[in-house]
BALOBA-1460 file (C-alpha; in Angstrom, 3 decimals):
// residues 186
<rec num="1" residu="r" x="-46.807" y="27.992" z="57.770"/>
<rec num="2" residu="y" x="-44.147" y="30.481" z="58.909"/>
<rec num="3" residu="f" x="-40.524" y="29.402" z="59.585"/>
<rec num="4" residu="d" x="-38.109" y="31.766" z="61.359"/>
<rec num="5" residu="g" x="-34.935" y="30.412" z="59.671"/>
<rec num="6" residu="i" x="-33.350" y="29.706" z="63.068"/>
<rec num="7" residu="d" x="-35.010" y="26.651" z="64.573"/>
<rec num="8" residu="d" x="-38.576" y="26.322" z="63.219"/>
<rec num="9" residu="y" x="-39.521" y="23.156" z="61.359"/>
<rec num="10" residu="i" x="-42.214" y="20.476" z="61.144"/>
<rec num="11" residu="t" x="-41.592" y="16.762" z="61.704"/>
<rec num="12" residu="i" x="-43.949" y="14.208" z="60.188"/>
<rec num="13" residu="p" x="-43.221" y="10.690" z="61.466"/>
<rec num="14" residu="d" x="-42.104" y="8.105" z="58.913"/>
<rec num="15" residu="n" x="-44.906" y="6.450" z="56.995"/>
<rec num="16" residu="n" x="-44.763" y="4.218" z="53.898"/>
<rec num="17" residu="l" x="-47.127" y="6.632" z="52.135"/>
<rec num="18" residu="l" x="-44.345" y="9.241" z="52.210"/>
<rec num="19" residu="d" x="-41.825" y="6.974" z="50.445"/>
<rec num="20" residu="m" x="-41.665" y="7.833" z="46.753"/>
<rec num="21" residu="r" x="-40.559" y="4.774" z="44.785"/>
<rec num="22" residu="e" x="-41.092" y="5.348" z="41.049"/>
<rec num="23" residu="e" x="-42.122" y="8.957" z="40.364"/>
<rec num="24" residu="i" x="-42.346" y="12.135" z="42.398"/>
<rec num="25" residu="t" x="-43.809" y="15.607" z="42.210"/>
<rec num="26" residu="l" x="-43.184" y="18.147" z="44.969"/>
<rec num="27" residu="s" x="-45.355" y="21.248" z="44.749"/>
<rec num="28" residu="m" x="-45.563" y="24.200" z="47.118"/>
<rec num="29" residu="w" x="-46.058" y="27.931" z="47.411"/>
<rec num="30" residu="v" x="-42.919" y="29.637" z="48.757"/>
<rec num="31" residu="y" x="-42.317" y="33.078" z="50.224"/>
<rec num="32" residu="i" x="-38.813" y="34.034" z="51.343"/>
<rec num="33" residu="n" x="-39.514" y="36.266" z="54.322"/>
<rec num="34" residu="n" x="-36.055" y="37.728" z="54.708"/>
<rec num="35" residu="p" x="-33.524" y="37.080" z="51.903"/>
<rec num="36" residu="d" x="-30.781" y="38.522" z="54.145"/>
<rec num="37" residu="a" x="-31.398" y="35.715" z="56.653"/>
<rec num="38" residu="m" x="-30.382" y="33.250" z="53.968"/>
<rec num="39" residu="t" x="-26.874" y="34.693" z="53.858"/>
<rec num="40" residu="t" x="-26.010" y="33.021" z="57.177"/>
<rec num="41" residu="t" x="-27.338" y="29.675" z="55.919"/>
<rec num="42" residu="p" x="-27.248" y="30.154" z="52.165"/>
<rec num="43" residu="l" x="-28.689" y="26.712" z="51.376"/>
<rec num="44" residu="s" x="-32.051" y="26.168" z="53.086"/>
<rec num="45" residu="s" x="-34.090" y="22.976" z="53.043"/>
<rec num="46" residu="l" x="-37.753" y="23.300" z="52.090"/>
<rec num="47" residu="i" x="-38.633" y="19.619" z="52.493"/>
<rec num="48" residu="c" x="-36.577" y="16.522" z="53.240"/>
<rec num="49" residu="k" x="-37.384" y="12.807" z="53.553"/>
<rec num="50" residu="g" x="-34.345" y="10.841" z="54.583"/>
<rec num="51" residu="s" x="-32.460" y="9.244" z="57.416"/>
<rec num="52" residu="e" x="-29.712" y="10.726" z="59.543"/>
<rec num="53" residu="s" x="-27.387" y="7.905" z="58.439"/>
<rec num="54" residu="g" x="-27.335" y="9.248" z="54.907"/>
<rec num="55" residu="p" x="-29.866" y="7.923" z="52.377"/>
<rec num="56" residu="v" x="-32.193" y="10.605" z="51.006"/>
<rec num="57" residu="n" x="-35.510" y="9.633" z="49.433"/>
<rec num="58" residu="y" x="-36.121" y="13.245" z="48.314"/>
<rec num="59" residu="q" x="-35.167" y="16.786" z="49.263"/>
<rec num="60" residu="l" x="-35.829" y="20.284" z="47.907"/>
<rec num="61" residu="l" x="-33.380" y="23.044" z="48.805"/>
<rec num="62" residu="i" x="-33.232" y="26.723" z="47.886"/>
<rec num="63" residu="e" x="-30.143" y="28.909" z="47.750"/>
<rec num="64" residu="n" x="-30.097" y="32.573" z="48.707"/>
<rec num="65" residu="l" x="-31.220" y="35.277" z="46.322"/>
<rec num="66" residu="s" x="-28.284" y="36.863" z="44.584"/>
<rec num="67" residu="a" x="-28.227" y="40.589" z="44.031"/>
<rec num="68" residu="t" x="-25.519" y="40.135" z="41.421"/>
<rec num="69" residu="d" x="-27.195" y="37.690" z="39.046"/>
<rec num="70" residu="g" x="-30.891" y="38.143" z="39.934"/>
<rec num="71" residu="y" x="-31.485" y="34.431" z="40.494"/>
<rec num="72" residu="s" x="-32.453" y="32.033" z="43.239"/>
<rec num="73" residu="t" x="-31.217" y="28.486" z="42.833"/>
<rec num="74" residu="v" x="-33.245" y="25.380" z="43.684"/>
<rec num="75" residu="y" x="-32.011" y="21.826" z="44.073"/>
<rec num="76" residu="f" x="-33.646" y="18.406" z="44.152"/>
<rec num="77" residu="r" x="-31.500" y="15.746" z="45.844"/>
<rec num="78" residu="y" x="-31.813" y="12.025" z="46.400"/>
<rec num="79" residu="g" x="-29.567" y="9.001" z="46.682"/>
<rec num="80" residu="n" x="-28.163" y="6.144" z="48.659"/>
<rec num="81" residu="s" x="-24.686" y="5.095" z="47.534"/>
<rec num="82" residu="g" x="-24.068" y="8.505" z="45.987"/>
<rec num="83" residu="q" x="-26.023" y="11.726" z="45.876"/>
<rec num="84" residu="h" x="-27.880" y="12.874" z="42.798"/>
<rec num="85" residu="a" x="-28.615" y="16.605" z="42.620"/>
<rec num="86" residu="y" x="-30.637" y="18.444" z="39.965"/>
<rec num="87" residu="r" x="-30.207" y="22.245" z="39.888"/>
<rec num="88" residu="a" x="-32.173" y="25.087" z="38.273"/>
<rec num="89" residu="d" x="-32.157" y="28.877" z="38.542"/>
<rec num="90" residu="i" x="-35.361" y="30.833" z="39.189"/>
<rec num="91" residu="p" x="-35.197" y="34.370" z="37.751"/>
<rec num="92" residu="n" x="-36.110" y="37.057" z="40.294"/>
<rec num="93" residu="r" x="-39.143" y="38.037" z="38.201"/>
<rec num="94" residu="l" x="-40.636" y="34.604" z="38.995"/>
<rec num="95" residu="s" x="-39.602" y="34.379" z="42.662"/>
<rec num="96" residu="t" x="-40.603" y="37.751" z="44.092"/>
<rec num="97" residu="g" x="-43.164" y="37.523" z="46.868"/>
<rec num="98" residu="w" x="-45.181" y="34.307" z="46.803"/>
<rec num="99" residu="f" x="-44.237" y="31.909" z="44.010"/>
<rec num="100" residu="h" x="-45.266" y="28.399" z="43.091"/>
<rec num="101" residu="l" x="-42.389" y="25.890" z="42.917"/>
<rec num="102" residu="v" x="-42.807" y="22.414" z="41.408"/>
<rec num="103" residu="f" x="-40.329" y="19.595" z="40.806"/>
<rec num="104" residu="s" x="-41.195" y="16.356" z="38.961"/>
<rec num="105" residu="c" x="-39.172" y="13.340" z="37.901"/>
<rec num="106" residu="r" x="-39.181" y="9.600" z="37.396"/>
<rec num="107" residu="f" x="-36.459" y="8.039" z="39.556"/>
<rec num="108" residu="g" x="-33.785" y="6.479" z="37.353"/>
<rec num="109" residu="d" x="-34.818" y="8.512" z="34.270"/>
<rec num="110" residu="p" x="-32.557" y="11.605" z="34.229"/>
<rec num="111" residu="s" x="-34.310" y="13.244" z="31.270"/>
<rec num="112" residu="s" x="-37.656" y="13.346" z="33.122"/>
<rec num="113" residu="a" x="-36.455" y="15.855" z="35.770"/>
<rec num="114" residu="v" x="-38.054" y="19.292" z="35.548"/>
<rec num="115" residu="f" x="-38.466" y="22.348" z="37.771"/>
<rec num="116" residu="s" x="-41.271" y="24.832" z="37.142"/>
<rec num="117" residu="a" x="-41.867" y="28.146" z="38.895"/>
<rec num="118" residu="g" x="-44.101" y="31.176" z="38.650"/>
<rec num="119" residu="y" x="-46.491" y="33.432" z="40.499"/>
<rec num="120" residu="d" x="-49.702" y="32.680" z="38.592"/>
<rec num="121" residu="c" x="-51.052" y="30.405" z="35.882"/>
<rec num="122" residu="e" x="-49.935" y="32.548" z="32.965"/>
<rec num="123" residu="n" x="-46.421" y="32.945" z="34.327"/>
<rec num="124" residu="m" x="-45.546" y="29.331" z="35.220"/>
<rec num="125" residu="e" x="-42.375" y="28.436" z="33.362"/>
<rec num="126" residu="t" x="-40.248" y="25.361" z="32.952"/>
<rec num="127" residu="l" x="-36.775" y="26.214" z="34.214"/>
<rec num="128" residu="n" x="-33.505" y="25.201" z="32.601"/>
<rec num="129" residu="g" x="-31.853" y="22.654" z="34.844"/>
<rec num="130" residu="a" x="-29.163" y="19.986" z="34.899"/>
<rec num="131" residu="w" x="-27.827" y="17.177" z="37.038"/>
<rec num="132" residu="i" x="-24.823" y="18.681" z="38.824"/>
<rec num="133" residu="e" x="-24.039" y="15.688" z="41.028"/>
<rec num="134" residu="g" x="-24.605" y="12.105" z="39.970"/>
<rec num="135" residu="n" x="-26.711" y="11.633" z="36.861"/>
<rec num="136" residu="g" x="-30.224" y="10.879" z="38.147"/>
<rec num="137" residu="g" x="-29.955" y="7.319" z="36.843"/>
<rec num="138" residu="e" x="-30.285" y="5.563" z="40.200"/>
<rec num="139" residu="g" x="-33.612" y="4.314" z="41.548"/>
<rec num="140" residu="a" x="-35.248" y="5.848" z="44.609"/>
<rec num="141" residu="s" x="-33.618" y="5.424" z="48.024"/>
<rec num="142" residu="i" x="-36.370" y="4.370" z="50.416"/>
<rec num="143" residu="t" x="-35.677" y="5.437" z="53.987"/>
<rec num="144" residu="e" x="-37.213" y="5.011" z="57.414"/>
<rec num="145" residu="g" x="-36.545" y="8.636" z="58.290"/>
<rec num="146" residu="n" x="-39.076" y="11.303" z="59.146"/>
<rec num="147" residu="l" x="-40.307" y="13.918" z="56.706"/>
<rec num="148" residu="l" x="-38.978" y="17.341" z="57.700"/>
<rec num="149" residu="i" x="-40.480" y="20.573" z="56.408"/>
<rec num="150" residu="g" x="-38.317" y="23.680" z="56.778"/>
<rec num="151" residu="r" x="-35.151" y="21.801" z="57.833"/>
<rec num="152" residu="d" x="-32.471" y="19.438" z="56.545"/>
<rec num="153" residu="m" x="-32.229" y="16.014" z="58.222"/>
<rec num="154" residu="t" x="-28.562" y="16.206" z="59.263"/>
<rec num="155" residu="m" x="-27.506" y="19.851" z="59.051"/>
<rec num="156" residu="d" x="-29.157" y="22.952" z="60.441"/>
<rec num="157" residu="r" x="-30.356" y="24.307" z="57.115"/>
<rec num="158" residu="f" x="-33.533" y="26.031" z="58.284"/>
<rec num="159" residu="f" x="-35.790" y="27.897" z="55.875"/>
<rec num="160" residu="p" x="-36.645" y="31.587" z="56.595"/>
<rec num="161" residu="g" x="-40.095" y="32.248" z="55.239"/>
<rec num="162" residu="y" x="-43.507" y="30.808" z="54.503"/>
<rec num="163" residu="l" x="-44.553" y="27.540" z="52.844"/>
<rec num="164" residu="d" x="-48.127" y="26.789" z="51.838"/>
<rec num="165" residu="e" x="-50.107" y="24.103" z="50.007"/>
<rec num="166" residu="i" x="-47.340" y="21.495" z="50.058"/>
<rec num="167" residu="i" x="-48.220" y="18.526" z="47.888"/>
<rec num="168" residu="i" x="-46.211" y="15.320" z="47.589"/>
<rec num="169" residu="s" x="-47.398" y="13.138" z="44.712"/>
<rec num="170" residu="d" x="-46.227" y="9.752" z="43.481"/>
<rec num="171" residu="k" x="-46.977" y="10.797" z="39.868"/>
<rec num="172" residu="i" x="-45.209" y="13.137" z="37.461"/>
<rec num="173" residu="w" x="-47.025" y="16.410" z="36.771"/>
<rec num="174" residu="t" x="-46.604" y="18.019" z="33.361"/>
<rec num="175" residu="l" x="-46.651" y="21.798" z="32.874"/>
<rec num="176" residu="p" x="-50.333" y="21.757" z="31.743"/>
<rec num="177" residu="v" x="-51.260" y="19.910" z="34.971"/>
<rec num="178" residu="i" x="-49.257" y="22.426" z="37.012"/>
<rec num="179" residu="k" x="-51.006" y="25.326" z="35.263"/>
<rec num="180" residu="f" x="-54.398" y="23.690" z="35.881"/>
<rec num="181" residu="y" x="-53.528" y="23.299" z="39.571"/>
<rec num="182" residu="n" x="-52.462" y="26.958" z="39.727"/>
<rec num="183" residu="l" x="-55.640" y="28.155" z="38.010"/>
<rec num="184" residu="c" x="-58.091" y="26.061" z="40.014"/>
<rec num="185" residu="y" x="-56.574" y="26.163" z="43.499"/>
<rec num="186" residu="k" x="-55.186" y="29.676" z="43.781"/>
């Protein structure tokens, strides 16, 4: 699916199947169509399940490519009383053209959070990441909000590019599972 970065997004009405309660894996192929477009909205939302009043069940965001450090930055956010945000950098060598982005964690278990990225099975890597807001120790925040793809729920953080093969799972995927997925479903 193509998103123009201005006003394109997909809304999927709220459904209990979309509420992640214990574990989560978000997997998708990403292509940033125009990195320059991300300079006007440097933080773009790839996927967001939350309510406009504040609680976020889960959200993946990507920050603009930096010519100075050669990295894109990705964030996973969730929370009710306070936000929890896990951040990792994707080296340019892994995020050029189409790349596979995966985040997995067990809600309330900070050490289980992991981002992986790559452009094929042999080049999938676990990325160094850390909780930069909150500590990831809170349980999931279940919301009655819609699932938005390509847009944030409260701010106009539209994604400029393509997203494909989006998978939302209620189980944690390990790197071998991610590599198997990449190999078999490319």
